[in-house]
C-alpha positions, 0 to 999 in steps of 0.5 A: 734800138731794140733787138731784131725779134722785137723790131719784127714784133713792132713792125707786125703791130704797125702793119696790123694797126694799119690793116685794122683801119683799112690803110691803102697801099701799105709798103715796108722799106728796109733801110737798115743799111741806108741810115742809122736812124731807123730799121724800117719805114712803113708808108701808107695812104689814107682816103681823106685827111680824117682817115690819115689822122685816124690811121696814125692815132690807131698806130700810136694807140696800139703801140702804147698799149703794147709798151712802145712809146712813140718818140714823136708824132708830126703833122696831125694838124693838117693830116696830109702827112702824119709821121709816127716815130717808133724808133725802129719803125717810122710810119708815114701816113699820107694823102695819095697826092702828097705821097706821089709828090714826095715819092718816099718809096723811090727816095729810100728804095735802093736795089729793089729792097722795097717789100 
């Protein structure tokens, strides 16, 4: 894990990358008090599987360009739900129906800490 300032910079990078590619309904969930695996989860939707894949690829590309090496990327084959693990920030890019079904925001949001 990296320090708080660096974690904030990584989050800003992720949000900017998603905005660049027109991600839909982007949410940030602070999970620092809920799990030791990451500080924040970012959840975003794409408008098609192609868009979901492009969003995730852009996040990975931007992270690598700034020296952040992803620990893993999962789900690129079907691209209904692509997870990009950047350690302090885990990014979930999903098709809207998959996002609705799994309801990660509800699962991880406790006490209105969803931002």
